[in-house]
N, C-alpha and C positions, 0 to 999 in steps of 0.2 A: 546272349542277351546282355550280360554284364559288360561286354566290350562295347556294345552299342550305347548303353547308358553312359559309360565312361567317355566315349567319343562326344556324345551330346553335351555332357557336363563340361568337357574341355572346350568345345566350340562355344558354348554359352559363356564360359569364363573369359575366353579370348575376346568375344564380342563385347562383354561388359568392360573389360580392361581397355579395349580400343575406344569404346564410347566415352569412358572416363577421361582418357587422354585427350580426345577431341574436344570434349566439353571444357577441360582445363585450358587447352590452347586457345579455344574460342573466347573464354572468359579473359584470359591474359591479353588477347588482341583488343577486346573491348576496353579493358582497364587502361592499356597503353594509349589507346586513342583518346579516351576521356582525360587521362592525366596530361597528355600533350596539349590538347586544346579542349577546355571544358565545354559542355553542351551549350551553356548560356552564351559563351563567346561565339561559337559557331552560328547560333541562331541570330545573334545581333548582327554579325557580318552579312548574313543572307538578307536580313531585313533592310540593310543599308544599301543594297544593290540599287542602281539607278532605275531600273525598270521593274522593281519589285511590285507585284500585283497583290493587292489586298483581296481577301476572299469575297468581300462585298462587291467588288468590281467584276467578279466572274459570274456569268449567267448560271442560274440554277440548272439549266439543261446540261451544261457542260460538267458541272459538279456531279450531277446524277450519272452522267455517262462515265466519268472517271471512276466513280465508286463502283458502278455496275461492272466495269471491265477489270479494274485493278484489284478490288477488294470489297465485294458486295456485302460482307459482314463487318465492314469497317466500324460502324457504330455499336456493334455487339461484342467485340472482343477487346482485350486489354493489351494489344500489341502483337499477338500471334494468333493465327487461326489454325487450330489443331486439325480441323477437317481438311483445309487446303493443303497443309503440310503432309498429312497422311495420303491424300490423293496424289500429290506430287511424288512422294516417296514410292508409292506403288507403281506409278507410271515410269519413274526413273529406273526402278528395279526391272520392270518388264523390258525396257529399252536398253538396259545395261549401260546407261549414259545419263547425264544430266539434261533432261529434255523439258522439265518443268521446275519452277522454283517454289511455288506455293507461298511466296512472300506477301505480307500485308503491306499496306501503305506505310506504316511506321518502319517496317523492315526495309522497304525500298528507300525511304528517306534516310535511314541509317547508312545504307550503301552509298547513296548519292552524296552525303556530306562527310563520311568518314572512311569508307572502304573502297576497294577497287571493284571493277565489274567482273572479275574472274570468278568462275564457278568453282568454289572450294568449300568443302564442308566446314572447315574452321571459320571461314568468313561468315558463312550462314549462321553458325552458332554465335559468333560475335554480334551479328545483326539482331539476333533474338534478345541478347542482353541489352543492346542499345535501344531496341524497340521498347523494352520495359522501362528503360530510363526516360525515353521520350514521352511515353504514356504517363509516367509518374509526374512529369514536370509541365506538360502542356495539355490544353483542351483539344478535343477532336478537331474542331474547326481550325485551330492554330496549326495542328499537325498537317491537315490537308492543305492549308495555305502554304506552309513551308514546302511540302511535297510538290505543289504546283510551280513553285519558284526554284526548284532544284532538278526538275525533270528535264531531260533532253528532248527538244522539239525539232531537232535537225538543223543543219547549216550553222552550227555553233551557237544556237539560241537555247537559253535555259529559263526564260520566263515567258509567260503567255504574251505579254505586251511586245516583247522583242519579236516573237514569232509572227504575231498578227501584223505588226508594222512591216516586217519584211515581205509578207505575202501581199499586203496592200501596195507596197512599193512596186513589187513585181507586176501586179495587175495594172497599176497606173502606167508603168513603162510600156506595157503591151497595149495601151490605150483602151483597156477595159473600162466600162462605165464605173465610176466611183459609186459605191453603195453605202448605205448607213450601216450595214452589217457585212462582215467578211468572214469567210470560213478558214479556220486555222486547223491544221492537222497535228494531232499528237500521234504517236506511233499507233495508237489503237482507237482514238476518239476524235470527234470533231467538235469545234467550238465556234459559237456564233457570238461575236463580241463587238461592241461599238468601236468604230474606227477612231483613231486618235489624231 
């Protein structure tokens, strides 16, 4: 029995030490990113994009769809969603692979503007620190607006306006009837937006 207790203690200590190292590395990744280009500068650069879309221009149905699919507790958390992270961790452990992310919209925004798309634990930890920083400095609607303008919509488009214009151009070239509304596809959502 003593041997089992010692093994459990050793495994626990190794797990805690590993966790501490990962958290330290994630924090350093976050600090390096913020020190290289401060958040306010990143946000200003995004807002100056030619096809930047203000949240007021986006139909509520699309906003609701994005929140429903990407982060349905968006207005209830402060950057991270412990329930989603726990669910994702359990599913990842079951699959013995990264199959779910559990990322909130602020975490995804962090990834979109600072980090790579690689599934690494250190990057996920850096996202958490960055999500807290974003939540500390911006209102929820500002965060959502930035997210909508940094998400990938396919074919090289990163704003809703760009994606919608492209789909409208494709339909016009195919001689489809021009309509006052066109449907744009996000990876998981659809958007009905006035044509430009």
